[in-house]
mmCIF file of the N, C-alpha and C atoms, coordinates in Angstrom:
data_MODEL
# 
_entry.id   MODEL 
# 
loop_
_atom_site.group_PDB 
_atom_site.id 
_atom_site.type_symbol 
_atom_site.label_atom_id 
_atom_site.label_alt_id 
_atom_site.label_comp_id 
_atom_site.label_asym_id 
_atom_site.label_entity_id 
_atom_site.label_seq_id 
_atom_site.pdbx_PDB_ins_code 
_atom_site.Cartn_x 
_atom_site.Cartn_y 
_atom_site.Cartn_z 
_atom_site.occupancy 
_atom_site.B_iso_or_equiv 
_atom_site.pdbx_formal_charge 
_atom_site.auth_seq_id 
_atom_site.auth_comp_id 
_atom_site.auth_asym_id 
_atom_site.auth_atom_id 
_atom_site.pdbx_PDB_model_num 
ATOM 1   N N  . MET A 1 1  ? 249.891 -24.032 20.208 1.00 0.00 ? 1  MET A N  1 
ATOM 2   C CA . MET A 1 1  ? 249.633 -22.656 20.612 1.00 0.00 ? 1  MET A CA 1 
ATOM 3   C C  . MET A 1 1  ? 249.716 -21.771 19.367 1.00 0.00 ? 1  MET A C  1 
ATOM 4   N N  . ALA A 1 2  ? 248.736 -20.951 19.177 1.00 0.00 ? 2  ALA A N  1 
ATOM 5   C CA . ALA A 1 2  ? 248.683 -20.053 18.021 1.00 0.00 ? 2  ALA A CA 1 
ATOM 6   C C  . ALA A 1 2  ? 249.574 -18.837 18.245 1.00 0.00 ? 2  ALA A C  1 
ATOM 7   N N  . SER A 1 3  ? 250.100 -18.324 17.168 1.00 0.00 ? 3  SER A N  1 
ATOM 8   C CA . SER A 1 3  ? 250.905 -17.111 17.211 1.00 0.00 ? 3  SER A CA 1 
ATOM 9   C C  . SER A 1 3  ? 249.992 -15.936 16.852 1.00 0.00 ? 3  SER A C  1 
ATOM 10  N N  . MET A 1 4  ? 250.155 -14.827 17.555 1.00 0.00 ? 4  MET A N  1 
ATOM 11  C CA . MET A 1 4  ? 249.237 -13.692 17.402 1.00 0.00 ? 4  MET A CA 1 
ATOM 12  C C  . MET A 1 4  ? 250.032 -12.390 17.345 1.00 0.00 ? 4  MET A C  1 
ATOM 13  N N  . SER A 1 5  ? 249.604 -11.469 16.489 1.00 0.00 ? 5  SER A N  1 
ATOM 14  C CA . SER A 1 5  ? 250.238 -10.148 16.445 1.00 0.00 ? 5  SER A CA 1 
ATOM 15  C C  . SER A 1 5  ? 249.869 -9.358  17.695 1.00 0.00 ? 5  SER A C  1 
ATOM 16  N N  . ARG A 1 6  ? 250.682 -8.389  18.001 1.00 0.00 ? 6  ARG A N  1 
ATOM 17  C CA . ARG A 1 6  ? 250.428 -7.551  19.178 1.00 0.00 ? 6  ARG A CA 1 
ATOM 18  C C  . ARG A 1 6  ? 249.076 -6.856  19.066 1.00 0.00 ? 6  ARG A C  1 
ATOM 19  N N  . LYS A 1 7  ? 248.772 -6.296  17.903 1.00 0.00 ? 7  LYS A N  1 
ATOM 20  C CA . LYS A 1 7  ? 247.512 -5.561  17.708 1.00 0.00 ? 7  LYS A CA 1 
ATOM 21  C C  . LYS A 1 7  ? 246.308 -6.482  17.879 1.00 0.00 ? 7  LYS A C  1 
ATOM 22  N N  . ASP A 1 8  ? 246.367 -7.678  17.294 1.00 0.00 ? 8  ASP A N  1 
ATOM 23  C CA . ASP A 1 8  ? 245.259 -8.629  17.446 1.00 0.00 ? 8  ASP A CA 1 
ATOM 24  C C  . ASP A 1 8  ? 245.099 -9.075  18.892 1.00 0.00 ? 8  ASP A C  1 
ATOM 25  N N  . LEU A 1 9  ? 246.216 -9.285  19.569 1.00 0.00 ? 9  LEU A N  1 
ATOM 26  C CA . LEU A 1 9  ? 246.174 -9.675  20.972 1.00 0.00 ? 9  LEU A CA 1 
ATOM 27  C C  . LEU A 1 9  ? 245.555 -8.568  21.827 1.00 0.00 ? 9  LEU A C  1 
ATOM 28  N N  . GLU A 1 10 ? 245.858 -7.332  21.507 1.00 0.00 ? 10 GLU A N  1 
ATOM 29  C CA . GLU A 1 10 ? 245.274 -6.197  22.234 1.00 0.00 ? 10 GLU A CA 1 
ATOM 30  C C  . GLU A 1 10 ? 243.758 -6.144  22.044 1.00 0.00 ? 10 GLU A C  1 
ATOM 31  N N  . LEU A 1 11 ? 243.301 -6.391  20.832 1.00 0.00 ? 11 LEU A N  1 
ATOM 32  C CA . LEU A 1 11 ? 241.852 -6.376  20.571 1.00 0.00 ? 11 LEU A CA 1 
ATOM 33  C C  . LEU A 1 11 ? 241.132 -7.502  21.317 1.00 0.00 ? 11 LEU A C  1 
ATOM 34  N N  . ILE A 1 12 ? 241.709 -8.680  21.305 1.00 0.00 ? 12 ILE A N  1 
ATOM 35  C CA . ILE A 1 12 ? 241.116 -9.813  22.024 1.00 0.00 ? 12 ILE A CA 1 
ATOM 36  C C  . ILE A 1 12 ? 241.103 -9.531  23.525 1.00 0.00 ? 12 ILE A C  1 
ATOM 37  N N  . ALA A 1 13 ? 242.211 -9.013  24.039 1.00 0.00 ? 13 ALA A N  1 
ATOM 38  C CA . ALA A 1 13 ? 242.299 -8.706  25.470 1.00 0.00 ? 13 ALA A CA 1 
ATOM 39  C C  . ALA A 1 13 ? 241.264 -7.661  25.870 1.00 0.00 ? 13 ALA A C  1 
ATOM 40  N N  . LEU A 1 14 ? 241.086 -6.631  25.052 1.00 0.00 ? 14 LEU A N  1 
ATOM 41  C CA . LEU A 1 14 ? 240.105 -5.588  25.343 1.00 0.00 ? 14 LEU A CA 1 
ATOM 42  C C  . LEU A 1 14 ? 238.704 -6.186  25.430 1.00 0.00 ? 14 LEU A C  1 
ATOM 43  N N  . GLN A 1 15 ? 238.349 -7.033  24.479 1.00 0.00 ? 15 GLN A N  1 
ATOM 44  C CA . GLN A 1 15 ? 237.028 -7.667  24.497 1.00 0.00 ? 15 GLN A CA 1 
ATOM 45  C C  . GLN A 1 15 ? 236.848 -8.526  25.740 1.00 0.00 ? 15 GLN A C  1 
ATOM 46  N N  . GLU A 1 16 ? 237.875 -9.305  26.083 1.00 0.00 ? 16 GLU A N  1 
ATOM 47  C CA . GLU A 1 16 ? 237.757 -10.193 27.234 1.00 0.00 ? 16 GLU A CA 1 
ATOM 48  C C  . GLU A 1 16 ? 237.658 -9.405  28.539 1.00 0.00 ? 16 GLU A C  1 
ATOM 49  N N  . ILE A 1 17 ? 238.482 -8.378  28.689 1.00 0.00 ? 17 ILE A N  1 
ATOM 50  C CA . ILE A 1 17 ? 238.449 -7.575  29.923 1.00 0.00 ? 17 ILE A CA 1 
ATOM 51  C C  . ILE A 1 17 ? 237.110 -6.862  30.053 1.00 0.00 ? 17 ILE A C  1 
ATOM 52  N N  . ARG A 1 18 ? 236.575 -6.361  28.964 1.00 0.00 ? 18 ARG A N  1 
ATOM 53  C CA . ARG A 1 18 ? 235.269 -5.689  29.007 1.00 0.00 ? 18 ARG A CA 1 
ATOM 54  C C  . ARG A 1 18 ? 234.131 -6.643  29.351 1.00 0.00 ? 18 ARG A C  1 
ATOM 55  N N  . SER A 1 19 ? 234.342 -7.950  29.205 1.00 0.00 ? 19 SER A N  1 
ATOM 56  C CA . SER A 1 19 ? 233.291 -8.919  29.540 1.00 0.00 ? 19 SER A CA 1 
ATOM 57  C C  . SER A 1 19 ? 233.199 -9.169  31.053 1.00 0.00 ? 19 SER A C  1 
ATOM 58  N N  . PHE A 1 20 ? 234.194 -8.729  31.824 1.00 0.00 ? 20 PHE A N  1 
ATOM 59  C CA . PHE A 1 20 ? 234.159 -8.869  33.275 1.00 0.00 ? 20 PHE A CA 1 
ATOM 60  C C  . PHE A 1 20 ? 233.266 -7.782  33.878 1.00 0.00 ? 20 PHE A C  1 
ATOM 61  N N  . PRO A 1 21 ? 232.621 -8.047  35.012 1.00 0.00 ? 21 PRO A N  1 
ATOM 62  C CA . PRO A 1 21 ? 231.867 -6.986  35.694 1.00 0.00 ? 21 PRO A CA 1 
ATOM 63  C C  . PRO A 1 21 ? 232.799 -5.812  36.016 1.00 0.00 ? 21 PRO A C  1 
ATOM 64  N N  . GLY A 1 22 ? 232.423 -4.618  35.612 1.00 0.00 ? 22 GLY A N  1 
ATOM 65  C CA . GLY A 1 22 ? 233.245 -3.427  35.818 1.00 0.00 ? 22 GLY A CA 1 
ATOM 66  C C  . GLY A 1 22 ? 234.213 -3.170  34.679 1.00 0.00 ? 22 GLY A C  1 
ATOM 67  N N  . GLY A 1 23 ? 234.402 -4.140  33.820 1.00 0.00 ? 23 GLY A N  1 
ATOM 68  C CA . GLY A 1 23 ? 235.347 -4.007  32.720 1.00 0.00 ? 23 GLY A CA 1 
ATOM 69  C C  . GLY A 1 23 ? 234.854 -3.138  31.582 1.00 0.00 ? 23 GLY A C  1 
ATOM 70  N N  . GLU A 1 24 ? 233.565 -2.827  31.598 1.00 0.00 ? 24 GLU A N  1 
ATOM 71  C CA . GLU A 1 24 ? 233.021 -1.998  30.524 1.00 0.00 ? 24 GLU A CA 1 
ATOM 72  C C  . GLU A 1 24 ? 233.611 -0.589  30.523 1.00 0.00 ? 24 GLU A C  1 
ATOM 73  N N  . LEU A 1 25 ? 234.271 -0.198  31.601 1.00 0.00 ? 25 LEU A N  1 
ATOM 74  C CA . LEU A 1 25 ? 234.889 1.128   31.681 1.00 0.00 ? 25 LEU A CA 1 
ATOM 75  C C  . LEU A 1 25 ? 236.330 1.134   31.182 1.00 0.00 ? 25 LEU A C  1 
ATOM 76  N N  . VAL A 1 26 ? 236.806 0.010   30.672 1.00 0.00 ? 26 VAL A N  1 
ATOM 77  C CA . VAL A 1 26 ? 238.154 -0.049  30.104 1.00 0.00 ? 26 VAL A CA 1 
ATOM 78  C C  . VAL A 1 26 ? 238.124 0.599   28.724 1.00 0.00 ? 26 VAL A C  1 
ATOM 79  N N  . ILE A 1 27 ? 239.035 1.515   28.507 1.00 0.00 ? 27 ILE A N  1 
ATOM 80  C CA . ILE A 1 27 ? 239.107 2.279   27.265 1.00 0.00 ? 27 ILE A CA 1 
ATOM 81  C C  . ILE A 1 27 ? 240.066 1.633   26.271 1.00 0.00 ? 27 ILE A C  1 
ATOM 82  N N  . ALA A 1 28 ? 241.213 1.182   26.771 1.00 0.00 ? 28 ALA A N  1 
ATOM 83  C CA . ALA A 1 28 ? 242.236 0.638   25.878 1.00 0.00 ? 28 ALA A CA 1 
ATOM 84  C C  . ALA A 1 28 ? 243.087 -0.385  26.612 1.00 0.00 ? 28 ALA A C  1 
ATOM 85  N N  . VAL A 1 29 ? 243.686 -1.281  25.818 1.00 0.00 ? 29 VAL A N  1 
ATOM 86  C CA . VAL A 1 29 ? 244.612 -2.286  26.340 1.00 0.00 ? 29 VAL A CA 1 
ATOM 87  C C  . VAL A 1 29 ? 245.836 -2.275  25.439 1.00 0.00 ? 29 VAL A C  1 
ATOM 88  N N  . GLU A 1 30 ? 247.014 -2.309  26.051 1.00 0.00 ? 30 GLU A N  1 
ATOM 89  C CA . GLU A 1 30 ? 248.261 -2.342  25.304 1.00 0.00 ? 30 GLU A CA 1 
ATOM 90  C C  . GLU A 1 30 ? 249.098 -3.520  25.778 1.00 0.00 ? 30 GLU A C  1 
ATOM 91  N N  . VAL A 1 31 ? 249.652 -4.268  24.839 1.00 0.00 ? 31 VAL A N  1 
ATOM 92  C CA . VAL A 1 31 ? 250.571 -5.354  25.164 1.00 0.00 ? 31 VAL A CA 1 
ATOM 93  C C  . VAL A 1 31 ? 251.963 -4.746  25.258 1.00 0.00 ? 31 VAL A C  1 
ATOM 94  N N  . GLU A 1 32 ? 252.609 -4.964  26.388 1.00 0.00 ? 32 GLU A N  1 
ATOM 95  C CA . GLU A 1 32 ? 253.956 -4.451  26.583 1.00 0.00 ? 32 GLU A CA 1 
ATOM 96  C C  . GLU A 1 32 ? 254.903 -5.622  26.800 1.00 0.00 ? 32 GLU A C  1 
ATOM 97  N N  . CYS A 1 33 ? 256.012 -5.612  26.069 1.00 0.00 ? 33 CYS A N  1 
ATOM 98  C CA . CYS A 1 33 ? 256.997 -6.686  26.152 1.00 0.00 ? 33 CYS A CA 1 
ATOM 99  C C  . CYS A 1 33 ? 258.197 -6.224  26.967 1.00 0.00 ? 33 CYS A C  1 
ATOM 100 N N  . ASP A 1 34 ? 258.839 -7.184  27.619 1.00 0.00 ? 34 ASP A N  1 
ATOM 101 C CA . ASP A 1 34 ? 260.082 -6.924  28.329 1.00 0.00 ? 34 ASP A CA 1 
ATOM 102 C C  . ASP A 1 34 ? 261.199 -6.949  27.287 1.00 0.00 ? 34 ASP A C  1 
ATOM 103 N N  . GLU A 1 35 ? 261.708 -5.799  26.926 1.00 0.00 ? 35 GLU A N  1 
ATOM 104 C CA . GLU A 1 35 ? 262.715 -5.704  25.866 1.00 0.00 ? 35 GLU A CA 1 
ATOM 105 C C  . GLU A 1 35 ? 264.052 -6.313  26.267 1.00 0.00 ? 35 GLU A C  1 
ATOM 106 N N  . ASP A 1 36 ? 264.330 -6.403  27.576 1.00 0.00 ? 36 ASP A N  1 
ATOM 107 C CA . ASP A 1 36 ? 265.580 -6.998  28.038 1.00 0.00 ? 36 ASP A CA 1 
ATOM 108 C C  . ASP A 1 36 ? 265.583 -8.510  27.884 1.00 0.00 ? 36 ASP A C  1 
ATOM 109 N N  . ASN A 1 37 ? 264.392 -9.100  27.815 1.00 0.00 ? 37 ASN A N  1 
ATOM 110 C CA . ASN A 1 37 ? 264.269 -10.546 27.696 1.00 0.00 ? 37 ASN A CA 1 
ATOM 111 C C  . ASN A 1 37 ? 263.222 -10.854 26.631 1.00 0.00 ? 37 ASN A C  1 
ATOM 112 N N  . PRO A 1 38 ? 263.579 -10.652 25.359 1.00 0.00 ? 38 PRO A N  1 
ATOM 113 C CA . PRO A 1 38 ? 262.588 -10.849 24.290 1.00 0.00 ? 38 PRO A CA 1 
ATOM 114 C C  . PRO A 1 38 ? 262.187 -12.321 24.160 1.00 0.00 ? 38 PRO A C  1 
ATOM 115 N N  . ASN A 1 39 ? 260.979 -12.600 24.541 1.00 0.00 ? 39 ASN A N  1 
ATOM 116 C CA . ASN A 1 39 ? 260.440 -13.956 24.520 1.00 0.00 ? 39 ASN A CA 1 
ATOM 117 C C  . ASN A 1 39 ? 258.979 -13.817 24.118 1.00 0.00 ? 39 ASN A C  1 
ATOM 118 N N  . THR A 1 40 ? 258.467 -14.758 23.351 1.00 0.00 ? 40 THR A N  1 
ATOM 119 C CA . THR A 1 40 ? 257.091 -14.642 22.884 1.00 0.00 ? 40 THR A CA 1 
ATOM 120 C C  . THR A 1 40 ? 256.085 -14.725 24.027 1.00 0.00 ? 40 THR A C  1 
ATOM 121 N N  . MET A 1 41 ? 256.501 -15.180 25.201 1.00 0.00 ? 41 MET A N  1 
ATOM 122 C CA . MET A 1 41 ? 255.589 -15.282 26.346 1.00 0.00 ? 41 MET A CA 1 
ATOM 123 C C  . MET A 1 41 ? 255.880 -14.217 27.397 1.00 0.00 ? 41 MET A C  1 
ATOM 124 N N  . ASN A 1 42 ? 256.865 -13.380 27.157 1.00 0.00 ? 42 ASN A N  1 
ATOM 125 C CA . ASN A 1 42 ? 257.297 -12.395 28.149 1.00 0.00 ? 42 ASN A CA 1 
ATOM 126 C C  . ASN A 1 42 ? 256.650 -11.038 27.874 1.00 0.00 ? 42 ASN A C  1 
ATOM 127 N N  . TRP A 1 43 ? 255.342 -10.957 28.168 1.00 0.00 ? 43 TRP A N  1 
ATOM 128 C CA . TRP A 1 43 ? 254.593 -9.727  27.941 1.00 0.00 ? 43 TRP A CA 1 
ATOM 129 C C  . TRP A 1 43 ? 253.541 -9.587  29.040 1.00 0.00 ? 43 TRP A C  1 
ATOM 130 N N  . HIS A 1 44 ? 253.019 -8.371  29.164 1.00 0.00 ? 44 HIS A N  1 
ATOM 131 C CA . HIS A 1 44 ? 251.915 -8.119  30.090 1.00 0.00 ? 44 HIS A CA 1 
ATOM 132 C C  . HIS A 1 44 ? 250.996 -7.068  29.474 1.00 0.00 ? 44 HIS A C  1 
ATOM 133 N N  . LEU A 1 45 ? 249.841 -6.893  30.089 1.00 0.00 ? 45 LEU A N  1 
ATOM 134 C CA . LEU A 1 45 ? 248.853 -5.947  29.587 1.00 0.00 ? 45 LEU A CA 1 
ATOM 135 C C  . LEU A 1 45 ? 248.863 -4.667  30.408 1.00 0.00 ? 45 LEU A C  1 
ATOM 136 N N  . ASN A 1 46 ? 248.843 -3.545  29.733 1.00 0.00 ? 46 ASN A N  1 
ATOM 137 C CA . ASN A 1 46 ? 248.614 -2.241  30.358 1.00 0.00 ? 46 ASN A CA 1 
ATOM 138 C C  . ASN A 1 46 ? 247.204 -1.824  29.993 1.00 0.00 ? 46 ASN A C  1 
ATOM 139 N N  . VAL A 1 47 ? 246.423 -1.473  31.001 1.00 0.00 ? 47 VAL A N  1 
ATOM 140 C CA . VAL A 1 47 ? 245.016 -1.169  30.794 1.00 0.00 ? 47 VAL A CA 1 
ATOM 141 C C  . VAL A 1 47 ? 244.746 0.291   31.141 1.00 0.00 ? 47 VAL A C  1 
ATOM 142 N N  . THR A 1 48 ? 243.992 0.969   30.280 1.00 0.00 ? 48 THR A N  1 
ATOM 143 C CA . THR A 1 48 ? 243.547 2.335   30.535 1.00 0.00 ? 48 THR A CA 1 
ATOM 144 C C  . THR A 1 48 ? 242.039 2.289   30.748 1.00 0.00 ? 48 THR A C  1 
ATOM 145 N N  . ALA A 1 49 ? 241.584 2.896   31.853 1.00 0.00 ? 49 ALA A N  1 
ATOM 146 C CA . ALA A 1 49 ? 240.158 2.864   32.186 1.00 0.00 ? 49 ALA A CA 1 
ATOM 147 C C  . ALA A 1 49 ? 239.634 4.285   32.392 1.00 0.00 ? 49 ALA A C  1 
ATOM 148 N N  . ALA A 1 50 ? 238.346 4.425   32.233 1.00 0.00 ? 50 ALA A N  1 
ATOM 149 C CA . ALA A 1 50 ? 237.676 5.714   32.434 1.00 0.00 ? 50 ALA A CA 1 
ATOM 150 C C  . ALA A 1 50 ? 237.646 6.075   33.914 1.00 0.00 ? 50 ALA A C  1 
ATOM 151 N N  . ASP A 1 51 ? 237.480 7.356   34.187 1.00 0.00 ? 51 ASP A N  1 
ATOM 152 C CA . ASP A 1 51 ? 237.325 7.810   35.570 1.00 0.00 ? 51 ASP A CA 1 
ATOM 153 C C  . ASP A 1 51 ? 236.145 7.091   36.210 1.00 0.00 ? 51 ASP A C  1 
ATOM 154 N N  . GLY A 1 52 ? 236.302 6.741   37.469 1.00 0.00 ? 52 GLY A N  1 
ATOM 155 C CA . GLY A 1 52 ? 235.227 6.087   38.198 1.00 0.00 ? 52 GLY A CA 1 
ATOM 156 C C  . GLY A 1 52 ? 235.265 4.576   38.106 1.00 0.00 ? 52 GLY A C  1 
ATOM 157 N N  . ALA A 1 53 ? 236.215 4.035   37.359 1.00 0.00 ? 53 ALA A N  1 
ATOM 158 C CA . ALA A 1 53 ? 236.324 2.579   37.224 1.00 0.00 ? 53 ALA A CA 1 
ATOM 159 C C  . ALA A 1 53 ? 236.824 1.971   38.529 1.00 0.00 ? 53 ALA A C  1 
ATOM 160 N N  . ASP A 1 54 ? 236.395 0.762   38.804 1.00 0.00 ? 54 ASP A N  1 
ATOM 161 C CA . ASP A 1 54 ? 236.838 0.014   39.984 1.00 0.00 ? 54 ASP A CA 1 
ATOM 162 C C  . ASP A 1 54 ? 238.186 -0.624  39.646 1.00 0.00 ? 54 ASP A C  1 
ATOM 163 N N  . ILE A 1 55 ? 239.252 -0.018  40.136 1.00 0.00 ? 55 ILE A N  1 
ATOM 164 C CA . ILE A 1 55 ? 240.602 -0.444  39.791 1.00 0.00 ? 55 ILE A CA 1 
ATOM 165 C C  . ILE A 1 55 ? 240.878 -1.881  40.220 1.00 0.00 ? 55 ILE A C  1 
ATOM 166 N N  . ASP A 1 56 ? 240.364 -2.289  41.369 1.00 0.00 ? 56 ASP A N  1 
ATOM 167 C CA . ASP A 1 56 ? 240.579 -3.669  41.824 1.00 0.00 ? 56 ASP A CA 1 
ATOM 168 C C  . ASP A 1 56 ? 239.948 -4.673  40.869 1.00 0.00 ? 56 ASP A C  1 
ATOM 169 N N  . ARG A 1 57 ? 238.739 -4.402  40.411 1.00 0.00 ? 57 ARG A N  1 
ATOM 170 C CA . ARG A 1 57 ? 238.078 -5.304  39.458 1.00 0.00 ? 57 ARG A CA 1 
ATOM 171 C C  . ARG A 1 57 ? 238.819 -5.346  38.124 1.00 0.00 ? 57 ARG A C  1 
ATOM 172 N N  . ILE A 1 58 ? 239.266 -4.187  37.679 1.00 0.00 ? 58 ILE A N  1 
ATOM 173 C CA . ILE A 1 58 ? 239.977 -4.135  36.406 1.00 0.00 ? 58 ILE A CA 1 
ATOM 174 C C  . ILE A 1 58 ? 241.327 -4.821  36.511 1.00 0.00 ? 58 ILE A C  1 
ATOM 175 N N  . ASP A 1 59 ? 241.998 -4.668  37.634 1.00 0.00 ? 59 ASP A N  1 
ATOM 176 C CA . ASP A 1 59 ? 243.270 -5.356  37.846 1.00 0.00 ? 59 ASP A CA 1 
ATOM 177 C C  . ASP A 1 59 ? 243.057 -6.870  37.808 1.00 0.00 ? 59 ASP A C  1 
ATOM 178 N N  . TYR A 1 60 ? 242.016 -7.344  38.478 1.00 0.00 ? 60 TYR A N  1 
ATOM 179 C CA . TYR A 1 60 ? 241.691 -8.772  38.456 1.00 0.00 ? 60 TYR A CA 1 
ATOM 180 C C  . TYR A 1 60 ? 241.399 -9.240  37.027 1.00 0.00 ? 60 TYR A C  1 
ATOM 181 N N  . ALA A 1 61 ? 240.609 -8.476  36.301 1.00 0.00 ? 61 ALA A N  1 
ATOM 182 C CA . ALA A 1 61 ? 240.261 -8.832  34.919 1.00 0.00 ? 61 ALA A CA 1 
ATOM 183 C C  . ALA A 1 61 ? 241.509 -8.868  34.037 1.00 0.00 ? 61 ALA A C  1 
ATOM 184 N N  . ALA A 1 62 ? 242.407 -7.916  34.216 1.00 0.00 ? 62 ALA A N  1 
ATOM 185 C CA . ALA A 1 62 ? 243.630 -7.863  33.412 1.00 0.00 ? 62 ALA A CA 1 
ATOM 186 C C  . ALA A 1 62 ? 244.541 -9.049  33.730 1.00 0.00 ? 62 ALA A C  1 
ATOM 187 N N  . ARG A 1 63 ? 244.710 -9.371  35.009 1.00 0.00 ? 63 ARG A N  1 
ATOM 188 C CA . ARG A 1 63 ? 245.556 -10.511 35.393 1.00 0.00 ? 63 ARG A CA 1 
ATOM 189 C C  . ARG A 1 63 ? 244.972 -11.825 34.879 1.00 0.00 ? 63 ARG A C  1 
ATOM 190 N N  . THR A 1 64 ? 243.674 -11.993 35.044 1.00 0.00 ? 64 THR A N  1 
ATOM 191 C CA . THR A 1 64 ? 243.009 -13.219 34.589 1.00 0.00 ? 64 THR A CA 1 
ATOM 192 C C  . THR A 1 64 ? 243.091 -13.348 33.077 1.00 0.00 ? 64 THR A C  1 
ATOM 193 N N  . THR A 1 65 ? 242.842 -12.256 32.377 1.00 0.00 ? 65 THR A N  1 
ATOM 194 C CA . THR A 1 65 ? 242.904 -12.265 30.918 1.00 0.00 ? 65 THR A CA 1 
ATOM 195 C C  . THR A 1 65 ? 244.322 -12.560 30.438 1.00 0.00 ? 65 THR A C  1 
ATOM 196 N N  . THR A 1 66 ? 245.315 -11.976 31.076 1.00 0.00 ? 66 THR A N  1 
ATOM 197 C CA . THR A 1 66 ? 246.705 -12.241 30.704 1.00 0.00 ? 66 THR A CA 1 
ATOM 198 C C  . THR A 1 66 ? 247.017 -13.726 30.826 1.00 0.00 ? 66 THR A C  1 
ATOM 199 N N  . GLU A 1 67 ? 246.633 -14.329 31.945 1.00 0.00 ? 67 GLU A N  1 
ATOM 200 C CA . GLU A 1 67 ? 246.885 -15.761 32.149 1.00 0.00 ? 67 GLU A CA 1 
ATOM 201 C C  . GLU A 1 67 ? 246.205 -16.601 31.077 1.00 0.00 ? 67 GLU A C  1 
ATOM 202 N N  . ARG A 1 68 ? 244.962 -16.293 30.783 1.00 0.00 ? 68 ARG A N  1 
ATOM 203 C CA . ARG A 1 68 ? 244.209 -17.042 29.769 1.00 0.00 ? 68 ARG A CA 1 
ATOM 204 C C  . ARG A 1 68 ? 244.839 -16.916 28.388 1.00 0.00 ? 68 ARG A C  1 
ATOM 205 N N  . LEU A 1 69 ? 245.191 -15.686 28.019 1.00 0.00 ? 69 LEU A N  1 
ATOM 206 C CA . LEU A 1 69 ? 245.750 -15.465 26.690 1.00 0.00 ? 69 LEU A CA 1 
ATOM 207 C C  . LEU A 1 69 ? 247.131 -16.089 26.537 1.00 0.00 ? 69 LEU A C  1 
ATOM 208 N N  . LYS A 1 70 ? 247.920 -16.077 27.590 1.00 0.00 ? 70 LYS A N  1 
ATOM 209 C CA . LYS A 1 70 ? 249.245 -16.699 27.523 1.00 0.00 ? 70 LYS A CA 1 
ATOM 210 C C  . LYS A 1 70 ? 249.153 -18.211 27.352 1.00 0.00 ? 70 LYS A C  1 
ATOM 211 N N  . ARG A 1 71 ? 248.058 -18.804 27.801 1.00 0.00 ? 71 ARG A N  1 
ATOM 212 C CA . ARG A 1 71 ? 247.872 -20.246 27.589 1.00 0.00 ? 71 ARG A CA 1 
ATOM 213 C C  . ARG A 1 71 ? 247.467 -20.546 26.149 1.00 0.00 ? 71 ARG A C  1 
ATOM 214 N N  . ARG A 1 72 ? 246.845 -19.581 25.479 1.00 0.00 ? 72 ARG A N  1 
ATOM 215 C CA . ARG A 1 72 ? 246.324 -19.804 24.123 1.00 0.00 ? 72 ARG A CA 1 
ATOM 216 C C  . ARG A 1 72 ? 247.217 -19.267 23.011 1.00 0.00 ? 72 ARG A C  1 
ATOM 217 N N  . TYR A 1 73 ? 247.937 -18.177 23.284 1.00 0.00 ? 73 TYR A N  1 
ATOM 218 C CA . TYR A 1 73 ? 248.647 -17.485 22.209 1.00 0.00 ? 73 TYR A CA 1 
ATOM 219 C C  . TYR A 1 73 ? 250.093 -17.155 22.584 1.00 0.00 ? 73 TYR A C  1 
ATOM 220 N N  . ALA A 1 74 ? 250.933 -17.203 21.582 1.00 0.00 ? 74 ALA A N  1 
ATOM 221 C CA . ALA A 1 74 ? 252.306 -16.692 21.695 1.00 0.00 ? 74 ALA A CA 1 
ATOM 222 C C  . ALA A 1 74 ? 252.360 -15.396 20.888 1.00 0.00 ? 74 ALA A C  1 
ATOM 223 N N  . LEU A 1 75 ? 253.090 -14.440 21.362 1.00 0.00 ? 75 LEU A N  1 
ATOM 224 C CA . LEU A 1 75 ? 253.212 -13.154 20.670 1.00 0.00 ? 75 LEU A CA 1 
ATOM 225 C C  . LEU A 1 75 ? 254.170 -13.304 19.498 1.00 0.00 ? 75 LEU A C  1 
ATOM 226 N N  . GLN A 1 76 ? 253.749 -12.843 18.324 1.00 0.00 ? 76 GLN A N  1 
ATOM 227 C CA . GLN A 1 76 ? 254.616 -12.911 17.146 1.00 0.00 ? 76 GLN A CA 1 
ATOM 228 C C  . GLN A 1 76 ? 255.805 -11.976 17.323 1.00 0.00 ? 76 GLN A C  1 
ATOM 229 N N  . ARG A 1 77 ? 256.936 -12.444 16.871 1.00 0.00 ? 77 ARG A N  1 
ATOM 230 C CA . ARG A 1 77 ? 258.128 -11.572 16.871 1.00 0.00 ? 77 ARG A CA 1 
ATOM 231 C C  . ARG A 1 77 ? 258.036 -10.630 15.674 1.00 0.00 ? 77 ARG A C  1 
ATOM 232 N N  . HIS A 1 78 ? 258.645 -9.468  15.811 1.00 0.00 ? 78 HIS A N  1 
ATOM 233 C CA . HIS A 1 78 ? 258.592 -8.469  14.729 1.00 0.00 ? 78 HIS A CA 1 
ATOM 234 C C  . HIS A 1 78 ? 259.402 -8.909  13.546 1.00 0.00 ? 78 HIS A C  1 
# 
């Protein structure tokens, strides 16, 4: 499993989420870590979308992308 910086992971996640139908309205993606349990796999994506976006589709894209990325990458520790 490759190790990835938070910023690089955010860029990859943004590209992947935008590739889903309806994902083109996603503006930004942020990787958020659980600070109480610092683990390279203990993170999730926060997604910001434009007005009019289909929230259900974007939620599905974010969950699917998170699962895929967690199988491929570990988050680098600071």
